[in-house]
KEKE-3310 file (N, C-alpha, C; in steps of 0.2 Angstrom, whole numbers, plus 5000, padded with zeros to 4 digits):
npx = (5004:5003:5009:5004:5000:4989:4988:4976:4973:4978:4975:4964:4964:4970:4961:4953:4962:4964:4950:4949:4958:4952:4941:4946:4952:4961:4978:4986:4994:5005:5017:5023:5036:5052:5063:5063:5049:5039:5026:5015:5019:5022:5011:5005:5013:5021:5036:5048:5059:5078:5090:5089:5075:5056:5044:5027:5018:5000:4988:4975:4971:4972:4985:4999:5012:5032:5041:5058:5074:5093:5097:5092:5084:5086:5080:5069:5061:5060:5055:5043:5024:5017:5022:5027:5039:5050:5068:5075:5084:5081:5078:5087:5100:5107:5118:5123:5126:5131:5128:5134:5136:5124:5107:5094:5077:5064:5053:5046:5045:5037:5025:5020:5019:5009:5000:4997:4993:4995:5000:4991:4983:4993:4993:4999:5004:5010:5016:5023:5034:5042:5053:5064:5072:5064:5051:5055:5060:5047:5042:5048:5047:5035:5031:5018:5010:4996:5001:4995:4991:4989:4987:4975:4968:4975:4979:4963:4960:4970:4965:4953:4956:4956:4949:4962:4972:4970:4973:4988:4990:4987:4996:5008:5008:5005:5018:5027:5021:5027:5039:5039:5037:5048:5059:5054:5057:5069:5077:5091:5098:5109:5112:5115:5102:5105:5108:5097:5088:5093:5090:5078:5075:5081:5070:5059:5062:5066:5053:5044:5043:5048:5055:5057:5044:5049:5061:5068:5062:5070:5068:5079:5075:5080:5081:5069:5061:5058:5049:5050:5065:5082:5089:5103:5118:5119:5116:5102:5099:5093:5074:5069:5062:5059:5055:5047:5044:5042:5041:5035:5035:5024:5024:5024:5016:5013:5015:5014:5019:5018:5025:5026:5041:5049:5063:5064:5057:5044:5049:5040:5034:5035:5030:5013:5013:5013:5002:4991:4993:4990:4976:4972:4974:4965:4954:4950:4953:4940:4933:4930:4922:4913:4906:4907:4912:4928:4936:4929:4933:4948:4944:4939:4949:4958:4950:4949:4962:4965:4956:4962:4972:4986:4986:4999:5006:5005:5009:5004:4991:4977:4976:4985:4984:4986:4995:5002:5015:5018:5016:5001:4989:4975:4977:4969:4966:4960:4957:4949:4938:4931:4923:4923:4926:4919:4934:4944:4962:4968:4985:4980:4989:4997:5007:5014:5024:5036:5049:5060:5057:5048:5034:5023:5009:5004:4992:4989:4972:4955:4942:4927:4908:4904:4915:4931:4943:4955:4973:4983:4983:4991:4998:4992:4996:5002:5019:5033:5047)
npy = (4991:5012:5026:5041:5059:5061:5071:5079:5081:5091:5101:5104:5110:5120:5128:5131:5139:5148:5154:5159:5168:5180:5180:5189:5200:5199:5205:5195:5180:5177:5161:5153:5143:5134:5122:5117:5118:5114:5113:5121:5125:5112:5107:5114:5111:5104:5103:5101:5111:5110:5119:5131:5141:5142:5147:5152:5156:5166:5173:5182:5179:5168:5163:5153:5151:5144:5149:5150:5147:5153:5139:5130:5126:5114:5103:5109:5109:5095:5092:5099:5101:5112:5122:5134:5143:5154:5162:5169:5179:5182:5169:5164:5151:5154:5157:5169:5167:5178:5175:5179:5179:5175:5174:5181:5183:5195:5201:5212:5205:5195:5200:5207:5199:5189:5196:5207:5221:5236:5230:5231:5224:5212:5195:5187:5169:5160:5166:5165:5161:5170:5174:5189:5195:5191:5196:5210:5210:5211:5222:5231:5229:5232:5245:5254:5241:5237:5223:5210:5198:5183:5167:5161:5157:5145:5138:5134:5125:5115:5109:5099:5083:5077:5062:5055:5061:5057:5042:5044:5046:5034:5023:5029:5032:5016:5013:5018:5012:4996:5000:5004:4993:4985:4992:4988:4978:4976:4983:4987:4988:4992:4998:5016:5030:5036:5025:5018:5028:5023:5011:5014:5021:5013:5005:5011:5018:5005:5001:5009:5023:5041:5049:5055:5060:5065:5071:5056:5054:5046:5047:5047:5040:5057:5063:5061:5068:5083:5088:5092:5086:5079:5065:5059:5052:5047:5029:5019:5011:5001:4996:5013:5025:5027:5035:5035:5041:5038:5044:5044:5049:5049:5050:5068:5066:5068:5055:5050:5041:5039:5031:5025:5016:5001:4994:4980:4986:4998:5012:5013:5027:5031:5023:5022:5038:5034:5025:5034:5043:5035:5034:5047:5048:5039:5042:5057:5053:5046:5056:5063:5068:5072:5088:5094:5105:5111:5116:5110:5098:5100:5103:5093:5087:5094:5094:5081:5077:5082:5077:5064:5069:5073:5084:5095:5090:5090:5099:5106:5100:5094:5090:5090:5097:5088:5081:5087:5093:5088:5093:5104:5118:5115:5117:5110:5119:5130:5140:5137:5140:5133:5122:5103:5094:5081:5071:5080:5079:5073:5074:5065:5070:5065:5070:5071:5072:5075:5078:5071:5062:5061:5056:5052:5049:5045:5045:5047:5052:5053:5063:5059:5058:5048:5049:5043:5039:5027:5030:5025:5011:5002:4992:5001:5001:4997:4994:4983:4977)
npz = (4998:4994:5003:5001:4998:4988:4971:4970:4980:4985:4978:4982:4994:4990:4982:4995:5001:4996:4993:5008:5007:4999:5007:5017:5014:5007:4997:4995:5003:5011:5017:5030:5034:5041:5044:5056:5058:5049:5042:5036:5025:5018:5019:5006:4998:4999:4998:5008:5017:5018:5029:5022:5022:5018:5011:5004:4989:4989:4981:4976:4964:4960:4957:4962:4972:4976:4988:4990:4995:4988:4989:4983:4973:4964:4971:4975:4963:4962:4971:4975:4971:4967:4954:4949:4955:4967:4967:4980:4992:5005:5008:5012:5021:5037:5036:5029:5015:5001:4989:4976:4963:4953:4948:4955:4964:4967:4981:4975:4960:4965:4968:4958:4946:4953:4962:4951:4952:4964:4978:4994:5002:5014:5018:5032:5036:5048:5058:5071:5068:5058:5047:5051:5043:5029:5034:5030:5017:5012:5017:5010:4997:4997:5003:5009:5010:5021:5033:5039:5051:5048:5050:5054:5042:5035:5049:5050:5040:5044:5054:5054:5050:5032:5023:5018:5025:5037:5035:5034:5046:5054:5048:5054:5067:5067:5063:5075:5086:5083:5085:5098:5104:5100:5105:5117:5118:5118:5126:5138:5154:5156:5146:5137:5135:5125:5116:5118:5110:5097:5093:5092:5082:5072:5071:5065:5053:5047:5044:5036:5038:5034:5040:5056:5069:5080:5090:5098:5118:5126:5141:5156:5175:5185:5175:5169:5171:5164:5154:5140:5132:5131:5128:5134:5138:5148:5159:5157:5167:5184:5189:5190:5182:5169:5154:5139:5124:5106:5090:5076:5057:5042:5027:5028:5041:5056:5074:5090:5102:5119:5133:5152:5157:5166:5170:5179:5195:5198:5210:5226:5224:5212:5207:5212:5205:5192:5191:5195:5184:5174:5176:5175:5161:5154:5158:5152:5138:5139:5139:5127:5114:5099:5100:5111:5126:5122:5135:5144:5145:5149:5162:5167:5167:5178:5190:5191:5193:5207:5214:5215:5223:5215:5210:5211:5202:5191:5178:5164:5151:5145:5133:5114:5100:5086:5069:5056:5061:5081:5090:5089:5082:5089:5105:5123:5133:5149:5145:5132:5120:5111:5103:5101:5086:5074:5066:5071:5076:5090:5103:5120:5130:5142:5157:5171:5184:5196:5210:5208:5197:5183:5169:5155:5148:5132:5116:5104:5097:5085:5086:5088:5085:5093:5104:5108:5093:5095:5090:5095:5104:5113:5125:5135:5151:5167:5164:5167:5164)
capx = (4999:5007:5007:5007:4996:4988:4989:4971:4971:4983:4972:4957:4970:4974:4956:4951:4966:4961:4943:4951:4962:4947:4935:4950:4949:4969:4980:4992:4994:5014:5016:5031:5043:5058:5064:5058:5042:5038:5020:5011:5024:5023:5003:5002:5018:5025:5042:5050:5064:5082:5095:5087:5067:5052:5036:5022:5012:4995:4984:4968:4970:4971:4989:5001:5021:5033:5048:5063:5082:5096:5104:5087:5081:5082:5078:5061:5059:5059:5048:5035:5017:5016:5026:5029:5043:5055:5075:5074:5090:5082:5075:5094:5105:5107:5126:5120:5129:5128:5127:5136:5134:5118:5100:5089:5070:5062:5046:5042:5042:5032:5018:5020:5017:5005:4994:4996:4994:4997:4998:4988:4983:4997:4992:5007:5005:5016:5018:5028:5044:5044:5060:5063:5076:5058:5047:5059:5061:5042:5039:5052:5044:5025:5027:5015:5004:4995:5001:4990:4994:4983:4987:4969:4967:4979:4975:4958:4961:4975:4964:4949:4959:4953:4951:4966:4975:4970:4977:4995:4993:4985:4999:5011:5005:5005:5024:5028:5019:5029:5045:5040:5039:5053:5062:5054:5062:5078:5082:5093:5100:5117:5113:5113:5097:5105:5111:5089:5087:5096:5086:5069:5076:5081:5064:5054:5066:5065:5044:5042:5043:5050:5058:5055:5038:5049:5066:5064:5065:5072:5071:5078:5079:5077:5080:5063:5056:5061:5043:5052:5071:5085:5092:5109:5126:5118:5114:5095:5099:5086:5073:5069:5056:5062:5049:5048:5040:5043:5038:5036:5033:5024:5018:5022:5011:5016:5014:5018:5016:5022:5023:5032:5043:5055:5065:5064:5049:5042:5048:5033:5031:5034:5021:5008:5012:5012:4994:4989:4993:4985:4971:4968:4973:4960:4945:4951:4950:4934:4927:4931:4917:4911:4900:4910:4916:4933:4939:4928:4938:4953:4940:4937:4957:4963:4944:4952:4970:4965:4953:4969:4977:4992:4986:5004:5011:5003:5013:4999:4986:4978:4977:4985:4984:4992:4995:5011:5017:5017:5012:4999:4982:4975:4980:4963:4965:4954:4950:4949:4931:4928:4918:4927:4922:4924:4940:4949:4964:4973:4986:4979:4999:4998:5014:5015:5033:5039:5057:5065:5053:5040:5031:5021:5007:5003:4990:4984:4965:4951:4937:4922:4902:4901:4917:4937:4944:4960:4976:4986:4982:4996:5003:4990:4996:5010:5024:5038:5051)
capy = (5000:5015:5032:5045:5061:5064:5078:5080:5081:5099:5107:5105:5115:5126:5131:5132:5145:5155:5155:5161:5174:5183:5182:5190:5205:5201:5205:5188:5180:5175:5158:5152:5137:5131:5115:5112:5118:5115:5110:5125:5125:5108:5107:5115:5111:5095:5105:5103:5115:5111:5121:5138:5143:5142:5149:5149:5164:5163:5178:5183:5179:5162:5161:5152:5152:5143:5155:5145:5149:5153:5134:5124:5124:5107:5100:5110:5107:5088:5088:5103:5101:5121:5122:5140:5143:5159:5159:5173:5177:5181:5162:5158:5147:5157:5157:5174:5168:5183:5173:5186:5176:5169:5177:5179:5187:5198:5200:5215:5201:5191:5203:5211:5193:5185:5200:5210:5225:5239:5227:5234:5220:5205:5192:5183:5165:5156:5172:5164:5157:5172:5175:5195:5199:5190:5201:5216:5213:5210:5232:5232:5228:5235:5250:5258:5239:5234:5218:5207:5191:5177:5161:5156:5154:5140:5133:5130:5118:5109:5107:5096:5079:5073:5053:5054:5061:5051:5036:5043:5048:5030:5021:5035:5027:5008:5010:5022:5006:4991:5002:5004:4986:4981:4994:4987:4968:4976:4988:4983:4992:4994:5003:5022:5032:5037:5018:5015:5030:5020:5005:5016:5025:5007:5002:5015:5018:4996:4999:5015:5029:5045:5054:5055:5064:5071:5069:5053:5053:5042:5050:5039:5044:5063:5066:5056:5077:5085:5087:5095:5084:5076:5061:5059:5046:5042:5025:5018:5006:4995:5001:5018:5026:5029:5039:5036:5045:5038:5046:5042:5052:5046:5057:5073:5066:5065:5054:5048:5037:5040:5025:5027:5009:5001:4985:4980:4986:5004:5013:5013:5032:5032:5019:5027:5041:5033:5023:5042:5046:5033:5033:5053:5049:5035:5048:5063:5048:5045:5062:5068:5068:5079:5094:5094:5113:5110:5120:5107:5092:5103:5106:5088:5084:5097:5092:5073:5074:5087:5069:5059:5070:5072:5094:5097:5084:5093:5103:5105:5097:5087:5089:5097:5097:5084:5081:5086:5094:5081:5096:5111:5120:5119:5116:5110:5122:5132:5147:5136:5141:5131:5115:5099:5092:5076:5071:5086:5076:5075:5068:5065:5071:5066:5073:5072:5074:5076:5082:5064:5056:5061:5052:5054:5045:5050:5042:5049:5052:5056:5067:5055:5060:5043:5048:5045:5034:5028:5029:5020:5008:4995:4994:5006:4998:4999:4990:4985:4972)
capz = (5003:4995:5010:4997:4997:4980:4968:4969:4987:4986:4973:4986:4999:4987:4982:4998:5004:4989:4994:5012:5006:4996:5013:5025:5009:5007:4989:4996:5009:5012:5021:5031:5035:5041:5043:5060:5057:5041:5039:5031:5015:5015:5017:5001:4991:4997:4999:5016:5017:5023:5029:5022:5025:5013:5009:4999:4990:4985:4978:4974:4959:4962:4957:4967:4970:4980:4987:4992:4994:4981:4984:4986:4965:4960:4976:4975:4955:4961:4976:4975:4969:4967:4948:4950:4960:4964:4973:4986:4994:5014:5011:5012:5029:5043:5038:5026:5008:4999:4979:4970:4955:4956:4949:4963:4959:4976:4981:4972:4956:4966:4968:4953:4945:4954:4960:4943:4952:4969:4983:4998:5010:5014:5025:5033:5042:5049:5062:5076:5065:5055:5050:5052:5033:5027:5034:5028:5011:5009:5017:5007:4993:4996:5011:5010:5011:5029:5034:5044:5055:5047:5052:5053:5035:5035:5053:5050:5035:5046:5062:5054:5045:5028:5024:5014:5031:5044:5035:5035:5052:5057:5048:5058:5073:5068:5066:5081:5090:5082:5087:5104:5106:5097:5112:5127:5118:5119:5131:5143:5159:5155:5137:5136:5135:5117:5114:5115:5105:5089:5095:5090:5075:5067:5070:5063:5046:5043:5045:5031:5039:5032:5046:5065:5069:5083:5093:5102:5118:5132:5145:5162:5183:5185:5165:5167:5176:5157:5149:5137:5135:5124:5129:5137:5139:5155:5158:5161:5176:5183:5194:5189:5177:5161:5150:5132:5120:5102:5086:5065:5051:5036:5022:5032:5047:5064:5078:5096:5105:5127:5139:5157:5158:5172:5170:5185:5199:5200:5216:5227:5226:5204:5204:5212:5199:5185:5190:5192:5176:5169:5177:5172:5154:5150:5160:5148:5133:5141:5141:5124:5110:5095:5102:5119:5125:5123:5139:5147:5146:5153:5169:5171:5170:5182:5195:5196:5197:5214:5219:5215:5225:5208:5208:5212:5201:5185:5171:5159:5153:5144:5126:5112:5091:5080:5064:5052:5069:5084:5093:5082:5089:5093:5112:5125:5141:5154:5141:5124:5120:5102:5101:5098:5081:5071:5064:5073:5079:5095:5106:5124:5132:5150:5159:5179:5188:5204:5211:5206:5191:5179:5168:5151:5142:5128:5113:5095:5095:5083:5088:5082:5087:5099:5109:5105:5093:5096:5084:5097:5109:5113:5130:5138:5156:5170:5160:5173:5161)
cpx = (5002:5005:5009:4999:4994:4988:4981:4968:4973:4978:4966:4960:4969:4970:4953:4957:4965:4955:4944:4956:4958:4942:4941:4949:4959:4972:4982:4992:5002:5013:5020:5031:5048:5056:5064:5055:5041:5030:5016:5014:5022:5015:5003:5007:5020:5032:5041:5058:5070:5087:5090:5080:5064:5046:5031:5017:5007:4987:4979:4965:4971:4976:4993:5010:5024:5040:5051:5072:5084:5096:5097:5082:5079:5079:5069:5058:5055:5052:5041:5031:5015:5021:5029:5033:5052:5059:5075:5081:5086:5078:5082:5097:5104:5113:5127:5124:5126:5127:5131:5134:5128:5112:5094:5085:5067:5055:5042:5039:5037:5026:5016:5015:5011:5000:4992:4995:4995:4995:4997:4987:4987:4997:5000:5001:5011:5019:5024:5034:5042:5049:5058:5067:5069:5052:5048:5057:5053:5040:5042:5050:5035:5029:5026:5010:5004:4995:4999:4989:4985:4981:4980:4967:4970:4975:4969:4957:4964:4970:4958:4952:4953:4956:4959:4974:4975:4973:4986:4996:4991:4994:5007:5012:5009:5015:5027:5025:5024:5037:5045:5038:5044:5060:5061:5056:5070:5082:5083:5097:5104:5116:5111:5104:5100:5104:5103:5085:5088:5090:5078:5069:5077:5074:5059:5059:5063:5055:5041:5043:5047:5058:5055:5048:5041:5056:5063:5066:5065:5075:5073:5081:5075:5078:5074:5056:5056:5054:5046:5062:5074:5086:5098:5113:5123:5114:5107:5095:5092:5082:5071:5064:5059:5054:5054:5044:5042:5041:5041:5032:5030:5021:5019:5019:5015:5014:5018:5015:5021:5020:5029:5032:5048:5055:5065:5057:5052:5045:5042:5031:5030:5029:5017:5006:5010:5003:4990:4987:4989:4978:4966:4968:4966:4952:4944:4950:4945:4929:4927:4926:4914:4906:4904:4913:4925:4938:4935:4929:4944:4950:4938:4945:4958:4957:4946:4957:4967:4961:4958:4973:4985:4990:4994:5009:5010:5006:5008:4998:4979:4978:4981:4985:4988:4991:5000:5014:5014:5013:5009:4992:4978:4973:4970:4968:4960:4950:4951:4940:4928:4926:4923:4924:4925:4929:4943:4955:4966:4977:4984:4987:4995:5002:5011:5022:5033:5047:5060:5061:5048:5038:5026:5016:5004:5001:4988:4975:4963:4945:4931:4914:4898:4908:4925:4936:4952:4965:4983:4985:4987:4997:5000:4989:5003:5014:5030:5043:5056)
cpy = (5003:5024:5036:5051:5064:5069:5081:5082:5091:5103:5109:5111:5120:5131:5134:5140:5150:5160:5161:5170:5180:5184:5187:5198:5206:5202:5195:5185:5176:5170:5156:5146:5139:5122:5110:5114:5119:5115:5113:5125:5118:5104:5108:5114:5105:5095:5104:5107:5111:5115:5130:5132:5145:5145:5148:5155:5161:5170:5177:5182:5173:5163:5160:5153:5148:5147:5150:5150:5146:5145:5127:5122:5117:5101:5102:5107:5099:5087:5093:5103:5107:5119:5127:5141:5150:5159:5165:5170:5177:5176:5159:5155:5156:5160:5164:5174:5175:5180:5179:5183:5175:5174:5174:5184:5190:5197:5207:5210:5196:5195:5206:5206:5185:5189:5204:5219:5231:5235:5232:5231:5214:5203:5189:5176:5158:5161:5169:5162:5163:5175:5188:5198:5196:5194:5208:5216:5213:5220:5231:5235:5231:5240:5251:5251:5238:5226:5212:5202:5187:5171:5155:5154:5148:5135:5130:5124:5114:5104:5100:5090:5079:5063:5051:5055:5058:5046:5037:5045:5039:5025:5024:5029:5021:5010:5012:5015:4999:4994:5003:4996:4982:4984:4990:4978:4969:4978:4986:4989:4995:4999:5010:5023:5035:5030:5016:5019:5026:5012:5004:5020:5020:5005:5005:5018:5012:4997:5005:5019:5034:5048:5052:5059:5067:5069:5062:5053:5047:5045:5044:5041:5049:5065:5067:5065:5083:5083:5090:5091:5082:5071:5063:5052:5041:5034:5024:5014:5001:4998:5008:5020:5027:5031:5038:5038:5044:5039:5047:5046:5049:5050:5063:5072:5064:5059:5050:5043:5035:5035:5028:5018:5009:4994:4988:4983:4992:5006:5014:5019:5032:5027:5020:5033:5039:5028:5030:5044:5041:5033:5044:5051:5043:5040:5054:5059:5047:5052:5066:5064:5073:5082:5096:5103:5108:5114:5113:5102:5096:5103:5099:5085:5087:5095:5084:5074:5080:5080:5066:5064:5074:5081:5095:5092:5088:5098:5109:5100:5099:5087:5095:5094:5092:5081:5081:5088:5088:5086:5104:5113:5114:5111:5115:5113:5127:5136:5144:5134:5138:5122:5108:5097:5086:5075:5077:5079:5077:5070:5070:5064:5073:5067:5075:5069:5076:5079:5075:5060:5059:5055:5054:5048:5048:5045:5047:5048:5055:5058:5062:5059:5057:5045:5050:5039:5034:5026:5023:5019:5003:4997:4999:5003:4998:4992:4991:4977:4968)
cpz = (4997:5001:5006:4997:4991:4977:4970:4976:4989:4983:4978:4990:4995:4986:4986:5005:5000:4994:5002:5013:5000:5000:5017:5017:5008:4998:4991:5000:5006:5017:5021:5033:5038:5041:5049:5062:5049:5036:5036:5025:5014:5013:5013:4996:4991:4998:5007:5015:5021:5024:5030:5024:5019:5015:5003:4997:4988:4984:4976:4968:4958:4959:4964:4967:4975:4981:4992:4994:4991:4983:4983:4978:4962:4964:4974:4967:4956:4965:4975:4973:4964:4962:4948:4957:4957:4971:4977:4991:5002:5016:5015:5020:5032:5044:5032:5020:5007:4990:4976:4963:4952:4953:4954:4961:4969:4972:4979:4963:4958:4966:4962:4945:4945:4957:4951:4946:4962:4976:4990:5004:5006:5022:5026:5039:5042:5055:5067:5076:5061:5052:5049:5045:5031:5026:5029:5020:5010:5012:5014:4998:4989:5003:5011:5013:5019:5030:5040:5047:5052:5047:5052:5046:5033:5041:5055:5045:5040:5049:5060:5048:5040:5028:5023:5020:5035:5043:5034:5042:5057:5055:5051:5067:5073:5069:5072:5086:5090:5084:5094:5107:5104:5105:5116:5125:5118:5122:5135:5148:5157:5147:5140:5134:5127:5113:5112:5109:5098:5089:5089:5083:5070:5065:5066:5054:5044:5042:5039:5036:5036:5035:5055:5066:5076:5084:5097:5107:5125:5138:5154:5171:5182:5181:5165:5169:5170:5152:5142:5134:5128:5127:5131:5137:5145:5155:5161:5167:5178:5192:5194:5183:5172:5156:5141:5127:5110:5095:5077:5066:5046:5031:5025:5037:5053:5066:5083:5099:5115:5131:5143:5159:5167:5168:5177:5188:5199:5207:5217:5224:5217:5202:5205:5207:5194:5185:5194:5186:5173:5170:5177:5166:5151:5152:5155:5142:5133:5141:5136:5117:5106:5097:5109:5119:5124:5131:5145:5151:5150:5159:5174:5174:5176:5191:5195:5197:5206:5218:5221:5218:5221:5208:5207:5206:5193:5184:5166:5157:5148:5136:5122:5104:5089:5075:5058:5056:5075:5087:5090:5088:5086:5100:5116:5128:5143:5148:5132:5124:5115:5105:5098:5091:5076:5066:5065:5075:5085:5099:5113:5126:5141:5154:5168:5181:5197:5208:5209:5199:5189:5171:5159:5147:5139:5121:5108:5100:5090:5084:5084:5085:5093:5103:5104:5102:5091:5091:5089:5104:5115:5119:5136:5147:5159:5167:5164:5166:5163)
residu = (UNK:UNK:UNK:UNK:UNK:UNK:UNK:UNK:UNK:UNK:UNK:UNK:UNK:UNK:UNK:UNK:UNK:UNK:UNK:UNK:UNK:UNK:UNK:UNK:UNK:UNK:UNK:UNK:UNK:UNK:UNK:UNK:UNK:UNK:UNK:UNK:UNK:UNK:UNK:UNK:UNK:UNK:UNK:UNK:UNK:UNK:UNK:UNK:UNK:UNK:UNK:UNK:UNK:UNK:UNK:UNK:UNK:UNK:UNK:UNK:UNK:UNK:UNK:UNK:UNK:UNK:UNK:UNK:UNK:UNK:UNK:UNK:UNK:UNK:UNK:UNK:UNK:UNK:UNK:UNK:UNK:UNK:UNK:UNK:UNK:UNK:UNK:UNK:UNK:UNK:UNK:UNK:UNK:UNK:UNK:UNK:UNK:UNK:UNK:UNK:UNK:UNK:UNK:UNK:UNK:UNK:UNK:UNK:UNK:UNK:UNK:UNK:UNK:UNK:UNK:UNK:UNK:UNK:UNK:UNK:UNK:UNK:UNK:UNK:UNK:UNK:UNK:UNK:UNK:UNK:UNK:UNK:UNK:UNK:UNK:UNK:UNK:UNK:UNK:UNK:UNK:UNK:UNK:UNK:UNK:UNK:UNK:UNK:UNK:UNK:UNK:UNK:UNK:UNK:UNK:UNK:UNK:UNK:UNK:UNK:UNK:UNK:UNK:UNK:UNK:UNK:UNK:UNK:UNK:UNK:UNK:UNK:UNK:UNK:UNK:UNK:UNK:UNK:UNK:UNK:UNK:UNK:UNK:UNK:UNK:UNK:UNK:UNK:UNK:UNK:UNK:UNK:UNK:UNK:UNK:UNK:UNK:UNK:UNK:UNK:UNK:UNK:UNK:UNK:UNK:UNK:UNK:UNK:UNK:UNK:UNK:UNK:UNK:UNK:UNK:UNK:UNK:UNK:UNK:UNK:UNK:UNK:UNK:UNK:UNK:UNK:UNK:UNK:UNK:UNK:UNK:UNK:UNK:UNK:UNK:UNK:UNK:UNK:UNK:UNK:UNK:UNK:UNK:UNK:UNK:UNK:UNK:UNK:UNK:UNK:UNK:UNK:UNK:UNK:UNK:UNK:UNK:UNK:UNK:UNK:UNK:UNK:UNK:UNK:UNK:UNK:UNK:UNK:UNK:UNK:UNK:UNK:UNK:UNK:UNK:UNK:UNK:UNK:UNK:UNK:UNK:UNK:UNK:UNK:UNK:UNK:UNK:UNK:UNK:UNK:UNK:UNK:UNK:UNK:UNK:UNK:UNK:UNK:UNK:UNK:UNK:UNK:UNK:UNK:UNK:UNK:UNK:UNK:UNK:UNK:UNK:UNK:UNK:UNK:UNK:UNK:UNK:UNK:UNK:UNK:UNK:UNK:UNK:UNK:UNK:UNK:UNK:UNK:UNK:UNK:UNK:UNK:UNK:UNK:UNK:UNK:UNK:UNK:UNK:UNK:UNK:UNK:UNK:UNK:UNK:UNK:UNK:UNK:UNK:UNK:UNK:UNK:UNK:UNK:UNK:UNK:UNK:UNK:UNK:UNK:UNK:UNK:UNK:UNK:UNK:UNK:UNK:UNK:UNK:UNK:UNK:UNK:UNK:UNK:UNK:UNK:UNK:UNK:UNK:UNK:UNK:UNK:UNK:UNK:UNK)
# end
């Protein structure tokens, strides 16, 4: 079975973005991505920048183009579903080469060819990661234009997943679960955290991943208290809490399966926290269904944490969006006024920590009218090996 986004899916996306540009009264939308947060540009083009950054320009005239740095032309032509490509200096890599012998484009050319008249309103998507040099190049080309933060045009499309997207995500989660099982079969106490990462990487690539969904988490002992962290050369040892988060990527779509594990037996205080986290995790999954206001799930999560005595151990919670990025909009927070809709996808992300240990239960779900459909469900139990 081929796991690939068909051209027809991109064409639907382009039309919807053009509709959003027109509805917002923009002349043109500039979408930004970089190597770490590539999702917006890849969503529209399948192009995935490396070293350089990248953009997509979509105008009210229904013309669109891929915007790349000076070195990526052959790569972009080979990869991009968008055939019109501009090479612009400001998308260059951070070493800032000048490329004096290379013919490059600029935003005045982009605006003239895609809009065809004076540009008055420019939308920006990917605002949180928009580089200052690109912003300044836009301002130079259209000094009188109004620049408007317009992330919602792309965000609103990416939040609800199509059947094709769900297919990619399901396969990514399948691979992550295979890697989890292979890791548990191979892990040894004398291994370092980074050596265990090697087991995970081997498994995800052997089983069809195109890349990691995120840097793999193998965090043991005190290192497990890191909600965001990187593995080290520390040995994982016995009778210590080990936080595993395994993520594979398929055709642009991410996954992550999180389990706390132990070689030997959990210490009593760790076991209590792991059990509490599992209880909160399962309850959260129960509360999710289409039509529920997001903040109501969060309210129940905190109330349940207080009931079982772990309020002080909660850092955040309980869910965030997942799709092309392992963490993407929307989050579920106490301020979340939106209602859950069918085919939204979330990570139920239950992270608890103490001064000495931390744990994460993490599963992908699809929102359905009758509840949550699990994207990952294996080994949702206390894991002692």
